[in-house]
N, C-alpha and C positions, 0 to 999 in steps of 0.2 A: 535495382537501386532502391533504397528505403525512402519512404516519403517522410518529410518533416511534419511534425505534429505540434500544434501550439500547446502551451502549458495549460491553458483553460480546457482545451479538448482532452488533454491527457488526464487532467483532474476528473473530468466527467467520466472518462472511460474507467479510471481507477475506482471511482465510486461504485461501479457496477460489479466489481470483484467482491468475492467473499472476504471477510476479515483475514482468514488464513492465507488467501491468495495475495492480499495486500501486504501482509507481513513477508511473504516469500519475495514479492517484488522489491520491497524495501531492502531486504537482505542482499538481493542480487545487485541492486543499484549501489549499495554500500561497498560490496566486494569490488565492483567495477571501478568505483571512484577511488578506492584505496590503491588500486594498481595504476591509476591514470595520473599523468602529470599534465598540467596546462602548458601547452607548447608556447614558446616565445615569452613566457612570463618569468618573473624572478621567483626565487624561493619564497619570499615573503608574500607575494601575490598568490602563489599556489597554496600556501598555508591558510591565508585568509579565505580563499574560495572553499577550501576543504573544510575549514571550521564552520563556514556558513552552511554547507551541505550537511554536515553532521548535526548541526542545530536543527535543521529542518527535519532530518531523520528522527531525532529524539522527540521533537514535537509531535510528529505523526505517530510515533510509537506510543507516546503517552495518551494521545487521543484514542488510539485503537484500544489500549488497555482500559480506558475509562468507559468503553461501550458496555452496556449490560450484556451479560452472558446469554440471556434469552434471545437476543437478536442473532446470535451466532448459530444456534441450533434450529433454524427454521425448517429444515427437512424433517426433524422429529415432530415439530408442531403440525406440519402438513400431514404426516402419517397419522397422527392422533385424530385430526379432524376427519380424515377419510374413514378411519375405523369407527368413529362416532356416527358418521352418516350411514355407513353400511350396516351397523348394528341396529340402527333405528328404522330400517326398512322392513 
């Protein structure tokens, strides 16, 4: 059985992912939500919840797009630092 995770904890865990992994997570959640219907609710309630989730998705996507590219390629930066250190010995 899966364990429930608070939204705050999930946000902390998501922040540890690379931007590429965060985008994949957003896409996965979006696909799941597009297939899901809120049980016991009316169509209007379902549409309102869906619109709210889409707005959150778009906001997160825009924030990800606004991040500087240099933060995304940290592996390259680490390689360059190692090469500089090894060539200086």
